[in-house]
mmJSON file of the N, C-alpha and C atoms, coordinates in Angstrom:
{"data_MODEL":{"atom_site":{
"group_PDB":["ATOM","ATOM","ATOM","ATOM","ATOM","ATOM","ATOM","ATOM","ATOM","ATOM","ATOM","ATOM","ATOM","ATOM","ATOM","ATOM","ATOM","ATOM","ATOM","ATOM","ATOM","ATOM","ATOM","ATOM","ATOM","ATOM","ATOM","ATOM","ATOM","ATOM","ATOM","ATOM","ATOM","ATOM","ATOM","ATOM","ATOM","ATOM","ATOM","ATOM","ATOM","ATOM","ATOM","ATOM","ATOM","ATOM","ATOM","ATOM","ATOM","ATOM","ATOM","ATOM","ATOM","ATOM","ATOM","ATOM","ATOM","ATOM","ATOM","ATOM","ATOM","ATOM","ATOM","ATOM","ATOM","ATOM","ATOM","ATOM","ATOM","ATOM","ATOM","ATOM","ATOM","ATOM","ATOM","ATOM","ATOM","ATOM","ATOM","ATOM","ATOM","ATOM","ATOM","ATOM","ATOM","ATOM","ATOM","ATOM","ATOM","ATOM","ATOM","ATOM","ATOM","ATOM","ATOM","ATOM","ATOM","ATOM","ATOM","ATOM","ATOM","ATOM","ATOM","ATOM","ATOM","ATOM","ATOM","ATOM","ATOM","ATOM","ATOM","ATOM","ATOM","ATOM","ATOM","ATOM","ATOM","ATOM","ATOM","ATOM","ATOM","ATOM","ATOM","ATOM","ATOM","ATOM","ATOM","ATOM","ATOM","ATOM","ATOM","ATOM","ATOM","ATOM","ATOM","ATOM","ATOM","ATOM","ATOM","ATOM","ATOM","ATOM","ATOM","ATOM","ATOM","ATOM","ATOM","ATOM","ATOM","ATOM","ATOM","ATOM","ATOM","ATOM","ATOM","ATOM","ATOM","ATOM","ATOM","ATOM","ATOM","ATOM","ATOM","ATOM","ATOM","ATOM","ATOM","ATOM","ATOM","ATOM","ATOM","ATOM","ATOM","ATOM","ATOM","ATOM","ATOM","ATOM","ATOM","ATOM","ATOM","ATOM","ATOM","ATOM","ATOM","ATOM","ATOM","ATOM","ATOM","ATOM","ATOM","ATOM","ATOM","ATOM","ATOM","ATOM","ATOM","ATOM","ATOM","ATOM","ATOM","ATOM","ATOM","ATOM","ATOM","ATOM","ATOM","ATOM","ATOM","ATOM","ATOM","ATOM","ATOM","ATOM","ATOM","ATOM","ATOM","ATOM","ATOM","ATOM","ATOM","ATOM","ATOM","ATOM","ATOM","ATOM","ATOM","ATOM","ATOM","ATOM","ATOM","ATOM","ATOM","ATOM","ATOM","ATOM","ATOM","ATOM","ATOM","ATOM"],
"id":[1,2,3,4,5,6,7,8,9,10,11,12,13,14,15,16,17,18,19,20,21,22,23,24,25,26,27,28,29,30,31,32,33,34,35,36,37,38,39,40,41,42,43,44,45,46,47,48,49,50,51,52,53,54,55,56,57,58,59,60,61,62,63,64,65,66,67,68,69,70,71,72,73,74,75,76,77,78,79,80,81,82,83,84,85,86,87,88,89,90,91,92,93,94,95,96,97,98,99,100,101,102,103,104,105,106,107,108,109,110,111,112,113,114,115,116,117,118,119,120,121,122,123,124,125,126,127,128,129,130,131,132,133,134,135,136,137,138,139,140,141,142,143,144,145,146,147,148,149,150,151,152,153,154,155,156,157,158,159,160,161,162,163,164,165,166,167,168,169,170,171,172,173,174,175,176,177,178,179,180,181,182,183,184,185,186,187,188,189,190,191,192,193,194,195,196,197,198,199,200,201,202,203,204,205,206,207,208,209,210,211,212,213,214,215,216,217,218,219,220,221,222,223,224,225,226,227,228,229,230,231,232,233,234,235,236,237,238,239,240],
"type_symbol":["N","C","C","N","C","C","N","C","C","N","C","C","N","C","C","N","C","C","N","C","C","N","C","C","N","C","C","N","C","C","N","C","C","N","C","C","N","C","C","N","C","C","N","C","C","N","C","C","N","C","C","N","C","C","N","C","C","N","C","C","N","C","C","N","C","C","N","C","C","N","C","C","N","C","C","N","C","C","N","C","C","N","C","C","N","C","C","N","C","C","N","C","C","N","C","C","N","C","C","N","C","C","N","C","C","N","C","C","N","C","C","N","C","C","N","C","C","N","C","C","N","C","C","N","C","C","N","C","C","N","C","C","N","C","C","N","C","C","N","C","C","N","C","C","N","C","C","N","C","C","N","C","C","N","C","C","N","C","C","N","C","C","N","C","C","N","C","C","N","C","C","N","C","C","N","C","C","N","C","C","N","C","C","N","C","C","N","C","C","N","C","C","N","C","C","N","C","C","N","C","C","N","C","C","N","C","C","N","C","C","N","C","C","N","C","C","N","C","C","N","C","C","N","C","C","N","C","C","N","C","C","N","C","C","N","C","C","N","C","C"],
"label_atom_id":["N","CA","C","N","CA","C","N","CA","C","N","CA","C","N","CA","C","N","CA","C","N","CA","C","N","CA","C","N","CA","C","N","CA","C","N","CA","C","N","CA","C","N","CA","C","N","CA","C","N","CA","C","N","CA","C","N","CA","C","N","CA","C","N","CA","C","N","CA","C","N","CA","C","N","CA","C","N","CA","C","N","CA","C","N","CA","C","N","CA","C","N","CA","C","N","CA","C","N","CA","C","N","CA","C","N","CA","C","N","CA","C","N","CA","C","N","CA","C","N","CA","C","N","CA","C","N","CA","C","N","CA","C","N","CA","C","N","CA","C","N","CA","C","N","CA","C","N","CA","C","N","CA","C","N","CA","C","N","CA","C","N","CA","C","N","CA","C","N","CA","C","N","CA","C","N","CA","C","N","CA","C","N","CA","C","N","CA","C","N","CA","C","N","CA","C","N","CA","C","N","CA","C","N","CA","C","N","CA","C","N","CA","C","N","CA","C","N","CA","C","N","CA","C","N","CA","C","N","CA","C","N","CA","C","N","CA","C","N","CA","C","N","CA","C","N","CA","C","N","CA","C","N","CA","C","N","CA","C","N","CA","C","N","CA","C","N","CA","C","N","CA","C","N","CA","C","N","CA","C"],
"label_alt_id":[null,null,null,null,null,null,null,null,null,null,null,null,null,null,null,null,null,null,null,null,null,null,null,null,null,null,null,null,null,null,null,null,null,null,null,null,null,null,null,null,null,null,null,null,null,null,null,null,null,null,null,null,null,null,null,null,null,null,null,null,null,null,null,null,null,null,null,null,null,null,null,null,null,null,null,null,null,null,null,null,null,null,null,null,null,null,null,null,null,null,null,null,null,null,null,null,null,null,null,null,null,null,null,null,null,null,null,null,null,null,null,null,null,null,null,null,null,null,null,null,null,null,null,null,null,null,null,null,null,null,null,null,null,null,null,null,null,null,null,null,null,null,null,null,null,null,null,null,null,null,null,null,null,null,null,null,null,null,null,null,null,null,null,null,null,null,null,null,null,null,null,null,null,null,null,null,null,null,null,null,null,null,null,null,null,null,null,null,null,null,null,null,null,null,null,null,null,null,null,null,null,null,null,null,null,null,null,null,null,null,null,null,null,null,null,null,null,null,null,null,null,null,null,null,null,null,null,null,null,null,null,null,null,null,null,null,null,null,null,null],
"label_comp_id":["MET","MET","MET","GLN","GLN","GLN","ASN","ASN","ASN","PRO","PRO","PRO","PHE","PHE","PHE","SER","SER","SER","ASN","ASN","ASN","GLU","GLU","GLU","HIS","HIS","HIS","MET","MET","MET","LYS","LYS","LYS","ASN","ASN","ASN","TYR","TYR","TYR","LEU","LEU","LEU","LEU","LEU","LEU","PHE","PHE","PHE","TYR","TYR","TYR","SER","SER","SER","ALA","ALA","ALA","VAL","VAL","VAL","ILE","ILE","ILE","VAL","VAL","VAL","ILE","ILE","ILE","MET","MET","MET","VAL","VAL","VAL","LEU","LEU","LEU","PHE","PHE","PHE","TYR","TYR","TYR","ILE","ILE","ILE","LEU","LEU","LEU","ASN","ASN","ASN","ALA","ALA","ALA","SER","SER","SER","LEU","LEU","LEU","ASN","ASN","ASN","ASP","ASP","ASP","VAL","VAL","VAL","GLU","GLU","GLU","PRO","PRO","PRO","GLN","GLN","GLN","GLU","GLU","GLU","LYS","LYS","LYS","LYS","LYS","LYS","VAL","VAL","VAL","PHE","PHE","PHE","ALA","ALA","ALA","THR","THR","THR","GLU","GLU","GLU","LYS","LYS","LYS","GLY","GLY","GLY","SER","SER","SER","THR","THR","THR","VAL","VAL","VAL","GLY","GLY","GLY","GLU","GLU","GLU","GLY","GLY","GLY","ASN","ASN","ASN","ALA","ALA","ALA","THR","THR","THR","ALA","ALA","ALA","ALA","ALA","ALA","GLU","GLU","GLU","ASP","ASP","ASP","ALA","ALA","ALA","ASP","ASP","ASP","GLU","GLU","GLU","ASN","ASN","ASN","SER","SER","SER","ASN","ASN","ASN","ARG","ARG","ARG","ASP","ASP","ASP","ARG","ARG","ARG","PHE","PHE","PHE","LYS","LYS","LYS","MET","MET","MET","LEU","LEU","LEU","ASP","ASP","ASP","LYS","LYS","LYS","ALA","ALA","ALA","TYR","TYR","TYR"],
"label_asym_id":["A","A","A","A","A","A","A","A","A","A","A","A","A","A","A","A","A","A","A","A","A","A","A","A","A","A","A","A","A","A","A","A","A","A","A","A","A","A","A","A","A","A","A","A","A","A","A","A","A","A","A","A","A","A","A","A","A","A","A","A","A","A","A","A","A","A","A","A","A","A","A","A","A","A","A","A","A","A","A","A","A","A","A","A","A","A","A","A","A","A","A","A","A","A","A","A","A","A","A","A","A","A","A","A","A","A","A","A","A","A","A","A","A","A","A","A","A","A","A","A","A","A","A","A","A","A","A","A","A","A","A","A","A","A","A","A","A","A","A","A","A","A","A","A","A","A","A","A","A","A","A","A","A","A","A","A","A","A","A","A","A","A","A","A","A","A","A","A","A","A","A","A","A","A","A","A","A","A","A","A","A","A","A","A","A","A","A","A","A","A","A","A","A","A","A","A","A","A","A","A","A","A","A","A","A","A","A","A","A","A","A","A","A","A","A","A","A","A","A","A","A","A","A","A","A","A","A","A","A","A","A","A","A","A","A","A","A","A","A","A"],
"label_entity_id":["1","1","1","1","1","1","1","1","1","1","1","1","1","1","1","1","1","1","1","1","1","1","1","1","1","1","1","1","1","1","1","1","1","1","1","1","1","1","1","1","1","1","1","1","1","1","1","1","1","1","1","1","1","1","1","1","1","1","1","1","1","1","1","1","1","1","1","1","1","1","1","1","1","1","1","1","1","1","1","1","1","1","1","1","1","1","1","1","1","1","1","1","1","1","1","1","1","1","1","1","1","1","1","1","1","1","1","1","1","1","1","1","1","1","1","1","1","1","1","1","1","1","1","1","1","1","1","1","1","1","1","1","1","1","1","1","1","1","1","1","1","1","1","1","1","1","1","1","1","1","1","1","1","1","1","1","1","1","1","1","1","1","1","1","1","1","1","1","1","1","1","1","1","1","1","1","1","1","1","1","1","1","1","1","1","1","1","1","1","1","1","1","1","1","1","1","1","1","1","1","1","1","1","1","1","1","1","1","1","1","1","1","1","1","1","1","1","1","1","1","1","1","1","1","1","1","1","1","1","1","1","1","1","1","1","1","1","1","1","1"],
"label_seq_id":[1,1,1,2,2,2,3,3,3,4,4,4,5,5,5,6,6,6,7,7,7,8,8,8,9,9,9,10,10,10,11,11,11,12,12,12,13,13,13,14,14,14,15,15,15,16,16,16,17,17,17,18,18,18,19,19,19,20,20,20,21,21,21,22,22,22,23,23,23,24,24,24,25,25,25,26,26,26,27,27,27,28,28,28,29,29,29,30,30,30,31,31,31,32,32,32,33,33,33,34,34,34,35,35,35,36,36,36,37,37,37,38,38,38,39,39,39,40,40,40,41,41,41,42,42,42,43,43,43,44,44,44,45,45,45,46,46,46,47,47,47,48,48,48,49,49,49,50,50,50,51,51,51,52,52,52,53,53,53,54,54,54,55,55,55,56,56,56,57,57,57,58,58,58,59,59,59,60,60,60,61,61,61,62,62,62,63,63,63,64,64,64,65,65,65,66,66,66,67,67,67,68,68,68,69,69,69,70,70,70,71,71,71,72,72,72,73,73,73,74,74,74,75,75,75,76,76,76,77,77,77,78,78,78,79,79,79,80,80,80],
"pdbx_PDB_ins_code":[null,null,null,null,null,null,null,null,null,null,null,null,null,null,null,null,null,null,null,null,null,null,null,null,null,null,null,null,null,null,null,null,null,null,null,null,null,null,null,null,null,null,null,null,null,null,null,null,null,null,null,null,null,null,null,null,null,null,null,null,null,null,null,null,null,null,null,null,null,null,null,null,null,null,null,null,null,null,null,null,null,null,null,null,null,null,null,null,null,null,null,null,null,null,null,null,null,null,null,null,null,null,null,null,null,null,null,null,null,null,null,null,null,null,null,null,null,null,null,null,null,null,null,null,null,null,null,null,null,null,null,null,null,null,null,null,null,null,null,null,null,null,null,null,null,null,null,null,null,null,null,null,null,null,null,null,null,null,null,null,null,null,null,null,null,null,null,null,null,null,null,null,null,null,null,null,null,null,null,null,null,null,null,null,null,null,null,null,null,null,null,null,null,null,null,null,null,null,null,null,null,null,null,null,null,null,null,null,null,null,null,null,null,null,null,null,null,null,null,null,null,null,null,null,null,null,null,null,null,null,null,null,null,null,null,null,null,null,null,null],
"Cartn_x":[1.026,0.113,0.697,0.406,1.203,0.813,1.916,2.07,0.692,-0.542,-1.195,-0.739,0.366,0.798,2.071,2.505,3.489,3.371,4.559,4.325,3.635,3.477,2.41,1.365,0.971,-0.674,-1.02,-0.154,-0.606,-0.684,0.222,-0.128,-1.43,-1.846,-2.894,-3.942,-4.013,-5.09,-5.371,-4.345,-4.136,-4.816,-4.555,-4.937,-6.508,-6.925,-8.532,-8.885,-8.758,-8.896,-9.095,-8.093,-8.161,-8.969,-9.246,-10.765,-11.741,-11.815,-13.461,-13.739,-12.517,-12.709,-12.915,-12.21,-12.364,-13.793,-14.463,-15.482,-16.569,-16.308,-17.101,-17.13,-16.161,-16.036,-16.786,-16.673,-16.896,-18.531,-19.098,-20.398,-21.186,-20.756,-20.9,-20.778,-19.648,-19.659,-20.766,-21.056,-22.51,-23.609,-23.549,-25.109,-25.485,-24.567,-24.38,-24.545,-24.211,-23.99,-25.654,-25.932,-26.987,-28.332,-28.174,-29.478,-29.654,-30.548,-30.488,-31.637,-31.339,-32.073,-32.955,-34.515,-34.837,-35.068,-34.868,-35.113,-36.6,-36.635,-37.753,-38.394,-39.693,-39.519,-40.298,-39.641,-39.513,-40.918,-41.3,-42.526,-42.515,-43.479,-43.787,-44.619,-44.332,-45.146,-45.284,-46.648,-47.126,-46.861,-45.958,-45.843,-46.2,-47.231,-48.006,-49.301,-50.049,-51.646,-52.541,-52.564,-53.398,-53.243,-51.9,-51.98,-52.148,-52.741,-52.549,-52.14,-51.493,-50.706,-51.286,-51.164,-52.092,-52.901,-53.32,-54.437,-55.715,-56.307,-57.565,-57.864,-59.275,-59.591,-60.393,-59.969,-60.893,-61.923,-62.781,-64.22,-64.623,-65.556,-65.86,-65.848,-66.074,-66.103,-64.873,-63.933,-62.446,-61.737,-62.136,-61.474,-61.938,-63.222,-63.623,-63.157,-63.038,-62.028,-60.822,-59.821,-58.811,-58.361,-59.48,-59.285,-59.427,-60.31,-60.62,-59.717,-58.706,-57.532,-56.636,-56.417,-55.269,-55.641,-56.635,-57.192,-56.955,-57.094,-56.918,-55.437,-54.548,-53.301,-52.435,-51.284,-50.554,-49.274,-48.192,-46.449,-46.254,-45.079,-44.228,-43.313,-42.959,-42.027,-40.866,-40.261,-38.868,-39.097,-38.002,-37.627,-37.154,-37.211,-36.508,-36.147],
"Cartn_y":[-1.165,0.353,1.17,2.101,3.583,4.111,5.151,6.198,7.482,7.278,8.459,9.836,9.783,11.638,11.502,11.002,11.34,12.673,13.005,14.548,14.795,13.521,13.344,13.552,13.095,12.993,13.956,14.547,15.692,16.867,16.858,18.094,17.868,16.417,15.89,16.79,16.482,16.911,18.265,19.051,20.465,20.899,20.365,20.682,20.822,19.42,19.523,20.392,20.464,21.406,22.708,23.353,24.923,24.64,23.941,23.853,23.985,23.161,23.257,24.555,25.242,26.371,27.639,27.568,28.61,28.098,26.919,26.901,27.352,27.293,28.119,29.669,30.124,31.326,32.087,31.436,31.562,31.516,30.757,30.397,31.702,32.057,33.228,34.261,34.663,35.85,35.691,34.781,34.578,34.826,34.412,34.463,35.923,36.47,38.265,38.769,38.682,39.455,39.261,37.88,37.864,37.777,37.693,37.698,39.001,40.329,41.337,41.128,41.697,41.578,42.913,42.954,44.159,44.375,45.817,46.603,45.896,45.666,45.398,46.588,47.136,48.344,47.424,48.612,48.293,48.495,47.45,47.391,48.293,49.206,49.879,48.738,48.897,48.472,48.989,49.371,50.2,49.499,50.317,49.729,50.185,51.466,51.867,51.531,51.546,50.886,51.826,53.209,53.669,54.339,53.835,54.112,53.225,53.766,52.67,53.496,52.326,52.811,52.379,53.354,53.19,54.392,54.111,54.865,54.691,53.579,53.182,53.606,54.028,54.31,53.015,52.266,51.0,51.301,50.627,50.896,50.121,50.566,49.917,48.371,47.767,46.3,45.933,46.376,46.087,46.148,47.604,47.969,47.128,46.49,45.761,44.068,43.663,42.274,42.686,43.72,43.677,44.002,44.457,44.801,43.383,42.874,41.52,40.588,40.433,39.581,40.012,41.17,41.978,41.407,41.575,41.152,39.211,38.787,37.376,36.749,37.385,37.079,37.853,37.723,38.75,37.634,39.04,38.793,38.426,37.519,37.509,38.329,38.436,39.442,39.237,38.172,37.473,36.854,36.924,35.985,34.732,33.355,32.32,31.887],
"Cartn_z":[0.129,-0.122,0.076,-0.92,-1.004,0.374,0.623,1.911,1.221,2.051,1.626,2.027,2.836,3.191,2.395,1.286,0.314,-0.312,-0.478,-1.308,-2.421,-3.234,-4.569,-3.905,-3.158,-2.639,-1.981,-1.33,-0.579,-1.798,-2.842,-3.883,-4.333,-4.806,-5.453,-4.598,-3.169,-2.071,-2.057,-1.861,-2.022,-3.209,-4.384,-5.611,-5.598,-5.241,-5.091,-4.238,-3.236,-1.851,-2.614,-3.356,-3.787,-4.994,-5.768,-7.004,-6.413,-5.417,-4.608,-4.345,-3.695,-3.317,-4.458,-5.567,-6.652,-7.012,-7.146,-7.82,-7.002,-5.643,-4.884,-4.438,-5.16,-4.679,-6.409,-7.658,-8.764,-8.519,-8.153,-7.826,-6.903,-6.041,-5.086,-6.274,-6.779,-7.257,-8.557,-9.276,-10.532,-9.705,-8.455,-7.782,-7.452,-6.926,-6.467,-7.772,-8.93,-9.651,-10.731,-10.856,-12.042,-11.025,-9.818,-8.854,-8.117,-8.834,-8.07,-7.001,-5.984,-5.093,-5.06,-4.821,-4.493,-3.019,-2.9,-1.333,-0.963,0.335,0.812,1.739,1.913,2.861,3.989,4.967,6.483,6.907,7.579,8.196,9.806,10.078,11.314,12.384,13.279,14.254,15.536,15.626,16.819,18.127,18.884,20.26,21.36,20.841,21.893,21.667,22.928,23.367,21.962,22.177,21.745,20.151,19.845,18.349,17.36,15.943,15.202,13.725,13.059,11.935,10.93,9.685,8.32,8.319,6.843,6.401,6.961,7.075,7.222,8.841,9.077,10.379,10.935,12.033,12.813,13.093,12.794,13.211,14.755,15.273,16.702,16.778,15.956,15.801,16.137,14.95,15.262,16.556,16.748,18.305,19.416,19.389,20.287,20.293,19.147,18.716,19.401,18.785,19.416,20.886,21.302,23.075,23.587,23.045,23.558,23.672,22.588,21.923,23.029,23.432,24.287,25.599,26.116,27.307,27.746,26.644,26.895,27.024,26.322,26.134,27.201,28.012,28.827,28.466,28.284,27.979,29.307,29.045,30.493,30.748,31.979,32.438,32.221,31.817,31.475,30.311,29.513,28.154,28.783,28.555,28.955,27.822],
"occupancy":[1.0,1.0,1.0,1.0,1.0,1.0,1.0,1.0,1.0,1.0,1.0,1.0,1.0,1.0,1.0,1.0,1.0,1.0,1.0,1.0,1.0,1.0,1.0,1.0,1.0,1.0,1.0,1.0,1.0,1.0,1.0,1.0,1.0,1.0,1.0,1.0,1.0,1.0,1.0,1.0,1.0,1.0,1.0,1.0,1.0,1.0,1.0,1.0,1.0,1.0,1.0,1.0,1.0,1.0,1.0,1.0,1.0,1.0,1.0,1.0,1.0,1.0,1.0,1.0,1.0,1.0,1.0,1.0,1.0,1.0,1.0,1.0,1.0,1.0,1.0,1.0,1.0,1.0,1.0,1.0,1.0,1.0,1.0,1.0,1.0,1.0,1.0,1.0,1.0,1.0,1.0,1.0,1.0,1.0,1.0,1.0,1.0,1.0,1.0,1.0,1.0,1.0,1.0,1.0,1.0,1.0,1.0,1.0,1.0,1.0,1.0,1.0,1.0,1.0,1.0,1.0,1.0,1.0,1.0,1.0,1.0,1.0,1.0,1.0,1.0,1.0,1.0,1.0,1.0,1.0,1.0,1.0,1.0,1.0,1.0,1.0,1.0,1.0,1.0,1.0,1.0,1.0,1.0,1.0,1.0,1.0,1.0,1.0,1.0,1.0,1.0,1.0,1.0,1.0,1.0,1.0,1.0,1.0,1.0,1.0,1.0,1.0,1.0,1.0,1.0,1.0,1.0,1.0,1.0,1.0,1.0,1.0,1.0,1.0,1.0,1.0,1.0,1.0,1.0,1.0,1.0,1.0,1.0,1.0,1.0,1.0,1.0,1.0,1.0,1.0,1.0,1.0,1.0,1.0,1.0,1.0,1.0,1.0,1.0,1.0,1.0,1.0,1.0,1.0,1.0,1.0,1.0,1.0,1.0,1.0,1.0,1.0,1.0,1.0,1.0,1.0,1.0,1.0,1.0,1.0,1.0,1.0,1.0,1.0,1.0,1.0,1.0,1.0,1.0,1.0,1.0,1.0,1.0,1.0,1.0,1.0,1.0,1.0,1.0,1.0],
"B_iso_or_equiv":[0.0,0.0,0.0,0.0,0.0,0.0,0.0,0.0,0.0,0.0,0.0,0.0,0.0,0.0,0.0,0.0,0.0,0.0,0.0,0.0,0.0,0.0,0.0,0.0,0.0,0.0,0.0,0.0,0.0,0.0,0.0,0.0,0.0,0.0,0.0,0.0,0.0,0.0,0.0,0.0,0.0,0.0,0.0,0.0,0.0,0.0,0.0,0.0,0.0,0.0,0.0,0.0,0.0,0.0,0.0,0.0,0.0,0.0,0.0,0.0,0.0,0.0,0.0,0.0,0.0,0.0,0.0,0.0,0.0,0.0,0.0,0.0,0.0,0.0,0.0,0.0,0.0,0.0,0.0,0.0,0.0,0.0,0.0,0.0,0.0,0.0,0.0,0.0,0.0,0.0,0.0,0.0,0.0,0.0,0.0,0.0,0.0,0.0,0.0,0.0,0.0,0.0,0.0,0.0,0.0,0.0,0.0,0.0,0.0,0.0,0.0,0.0,0.0,0.0,0.0,0.0,0.0,0.0,0.0,0.0,0.0,0.0,0.0,0.0,0.0,0.0,0.0,0.0,0.0,0.0,0.0,0.0,0.0,0.0,0.0,0.0,0.0,0.0,0.0,0.0,0.0,0.0,0.0,0.0,0.0,0.0,0.0,0.0,0.0,0.0,0.0,0.0,0.0,0.0,0.0,0.0,0.0,0.0,0.0,0.0,0.0,0.0,0.0,0.0,0.0,0.0,0.0,0.0,0.0,0.0,0.0,0.0,0.0,0.0,0.0,0.0,0.0,0.0,0.0,0.0,0.0,0.0,0.0,0.0,0.0,0.0,0.0,0.0,0.0,0.0,0.0,0.0,0.0,0.0,0.0,0.0,0.0,0.0,0.0,0.0,0.0,0.0,0.0,0.0,0.0,0.0,0.0,0.0,0.0,0.0,0.0,0.0,0.0,0.0,0.0,0.0,0.0,0.0,0.0,0.0,0.0,0.0,0.0,0.0,0.0,0.0,0.0,0.0,0.0,0.0,0.0,0.0,0.0,0.0,0.0,0.0,0.0,0.0,0.0,0.0],
"pdbx_formal_charge":[null,null,null,null,null,null,null,null,null,null,null,null,null,null,null,null,null,null,null,null,null,null,null,null,null,null,null,null,null,null,null,null,null,null,null,null,null,null,null,null,null,null,null,null,null,null,null,null,null,null,null,null,null,null,null,null,null,null,null,null,null,null,null,null,null,null,null,null,null,null,null,null,null,null,null,null,null,null,null,null,null,null,null,null,null,null,null,null,null,null,null,null,null,null,null,null,null,null,null,null,null,null,null,null,null,null,null,null,null,null,null,null,null,null,null,null,null,null,null,null,null,null,null,null,null,null,null,null,null,null,null,null,null,null,null,null,null,null,null,null,null,null,null,null,null,null,null,null,null,null,null,null,null,null,null,null,null,null,null,null,null,null,null,null,null,null,null,null,null,null,null,null,null,null,null,null,null,null,null,null,null,null,null,null,null,null,null,null,null,null,null,null,null,null,null,null,null,null,null,null,null,null,null,null,null,null,null,null,null,null,null,null,null,null,null,null,null,null,null,null,null,null,null,null,null,null,null,null,null,null,null,null,null,null,null,null,null,null,null,null],
"auth_seq_id":[1,1,1,2,2,2,3,3,3,4,4,4,5,5,5,6,6,6,7,7,7,8,8,8,9,9,9,10,10,10,11,11,11,12,12,12,13,13,13,14,14,14,15,15,15,16,16,16,17,17,17,18,18,18,19,19,19,20,20,20,21,21,21,22,22,22,23,23,23,24,24,24,25,25,25,26,26,26,27,27,27,28,28,28,29,29,29,30,30,30,31,31,31,32,32,32,33,33,33,34,34,34,35,35,35,36,36,36,37,37,37,38,38,38,39,39,39,40,40,40,41,41,41,42,42,42,43,43,43,44,44,44,45,45,45,46,46,46,47,47,47,48,48,48,49,49,49,50,50,50,51,51,51,52,52,52,53,53,53,54,54,54,55,55,55,56,56,56,57,57,57,58,58,58,59,59,59,60,60,60,61,61,61,62,62,62,63,63,63,64,64,64,65,65,65,66,66,66,67,67,67,68,68,68,69,69,69,70,70,70,71,71,71,72,72,72,73,73,73,74,74,74,75,75,75,76,76,76,77,77,77,78,78,78,79,79,79,80,80,80],
"auth_comp_id":["MET","MET","MET","GLN","GLN","GLN","ASN","ASN","ASN","PRO","PRO","PRO","PHE","PHE","PHE","SER","SER","SER","ASN","ASN","ASN","GLU","GLU","GLU","HIS","HIS","HIS","MET","MET","MET","LYS","LYS","LYS","ASN","ASN","ASN","TYR","TYR","TYR","LEU","LEU","LEU","LEU","LEU","LEU","PHE","PHE","PHE","TYR","TYR","TYR","SER","SER","SER","ALA","ALA","ALA","VAL","VAL","VAL","ILE","ILE","ILE","VAL","VAL","VAL","ILE","ILE","ILE","MET","MET","MET","VAL","VAL","VAL","LEU","LEU","LEU","PHE","PHE","PHE","TYR","TYR","TYR","ILE","ILE","ILE","LEU","LEU","LEU","ASN","ASN","ASN","ALA","ALA","ALA","SER","SER","SER","LEU","LEU","LEU","ASN","ASN","ASN","ASP","ASP","ASP","VAL","VAL","VAL","GLU","GLU","GLU","PRO","PRO","PRO","GLN","GLN","GLN","GLU","GLU","GLU","LYS","LYS","LYS","LYS","LYS","LYS","VAL","VAL","VAL","PHE","PHE","PHE","ALA","ALA","ALA","THR","THR","THR","GLU","GLU","GLU","LYS","LYS","LYS","GLY","GLY","GLY","SER","SER","SER","THR","THR","THR","VAL","VAL","VAL","GLY","GLY","GLY","GLU","GLU","GLU","GLY","GLY","GLY","ASN","ASN","ASN","ALA","ALA","ALA","THR","THR","THR","ALA","ALA","ALA","ALA","ALA","ALA","GLU","GLU","GLU","ASP","ASP","ASP","ALA","ALA","ALA","ASP","ASP","ASP","GLU","GLU","GLU","ASN","ASN","ASN","SER","SER","SER","ASN","ASN","ASN","ARG","ARG","ARG","ASP","ASP","ASP","ARG","ARG","ARG","PHE","PHE","PHE","LYS","LYS","LYS","MET","MET","MET","LEU","LEU","LEU","ASP","ASP","ASP","LYS","LYS","LYS","ALA","ALA","ALA","TYR","TYR","TYR"],
"auth_asym_id":["A","A","A","A","A","A","A","A","A","A","A","A","A","A","A","A","A","A","A","A","A","A","A","A","A","A","A","A","A","A","A","A","A","A","A","A","A","A","A","A","A","A","A","A","A","A","A","A","A","A","A","A","A","A","A","A","A","A","A","A","A","A","A","A","A","A","A","A","A","A","A","A","A","A","A","A","A","A","A","A","A","A","A","A","A","A","A","A","A","A","A","A","A","A","A","A","A","A","A","A","A","A","A","A","A","A","A","A","A","A","A","A","A","A","A","A","A","A","A","A","A","A","A","A","A","A","A","A","A","A","A","A","A","A","A","A","A","A","A","A","A","A","A","A","A","A","A","A","A","A","A","A","A","A","A","A","A","A","A","A","A","A","A","A","A","A","A","A","A","A","A","A","A","A","A","A","A","A","A","A","A","A","A","A","A","A","A","A","A","A","A","A","A","A","A","A","A","A","A","A","A","A","A","A","A","A","A","A","A","A","A","A","A","A","A","A","A","A","A","A","A","A","A","A","A","A","A","A","A","A","A","A","A","A","A","A","A","A","A","A"],
"auth_atom_id":["N","CA","C","N","CA","C","N","CA","C","N","CA","C","N","CA","C","N","CA","C","N","CA","C","N","CA","C","N","CA","C","N","CA","C","N","CA","C","N","CA","C","N","CA","C","N","CA","C","N","CA","C","N","CA","C","N","CA","C","N","CA","C","N","CA","C","N","CA","C","N","CA","C","N","CA","C","N","CA","C","N","CA","C","N","CA","C","N","CA","C","N","CA","C","N","CA","C","N","CA","C","N","CA","C","N","CA","C","N","CA","C","N","CA","C","N","CA","C","N","CA","C","N","CA","C","N","CA","C","N","CA","C","N","CA","C","N","CA","C","N","CA","C","N","CA","C","N","CA","C","N","CA","C","N","CA","C","N","CA","C","N","CA","C","N","CA","C","N","CA","C","N","CA","C","N","CA","C","N","CA","C","N","CA","C","N","CA","C","N","CA","C","N","CA","C","N","CA","C","N","CA","C","N","CA","C","N","CA","C","N","CA","C","N","CA","C","N","CA","C","N","CA","C","N","CA","C","N","CA","C","N","CA","C","N","CA","C","N","CA","C","N","CA","C","N","CA","C","N","CA","C","N","CA","C","N","CA","C","N","CA","C","N","CA","C","N","CA","C","N","CA","C","N","CA","C","N","CA","C"],
"pdbx_PDB_model_num":[1,1,1,1,1,1,1,1,1,1,1,1,1,1,1,1,1,1,1,1,1,1,1,1,1,1,1,1,1,1,1,1,1,1,1,1,1,1,1,1,1,1,1,1,1,1,1,1,1,1,1,1,1,1,1,1,1,1,1,1,1,1,1,1,1,1,1,1,1,1,1,1,1,1,1,1,1,1,1,1,1,1,1,1,1,1,1,1,1,1,1,1,1,1,1,1,1,1,1,1,1,1,1,1,1,1,1,1,1,1,1,1,1,1,1,1,1,1,1,1,1,1,1,1,1,1,1,1,1,1,1,1,1,1,1,1,1,1,1,1,1,1,1,1,1,1,1,1,1,1,1,1,1,1,1,1,1,1,1,1,1,1,1,1,1,1,1,1,1,1,1,1,1,1,1,1,1,1,1,1,1,1,1,1,1,1,1,1,1,1,1,1,1,1,1,1,1,1,1,1,1,1,1,1,1,1,1,1,1,1,1,1,1,1,1,1,1,1,1,1,1,1,1,1,1,1,1,1,1,1,1,1,1,1,1,1,1,1,1,1]
}}}
């Protein structure tokens, strides 16, 4: 059996490893240049209880439903 750690085998291992790295880098460059990513608009979440974000006004039925959901669930004081 041949020694797998001889200079000839080590050279082949290093060439194979470098070829894999070069192929990965080329795929990354091609992916980044050909696939244009569209910017997403940021979503704004209301943190105050009384404020609403949006153009439409909420009706009384929607307010009552939202308040009933708020009373049913309570957030924990700590995150575990």
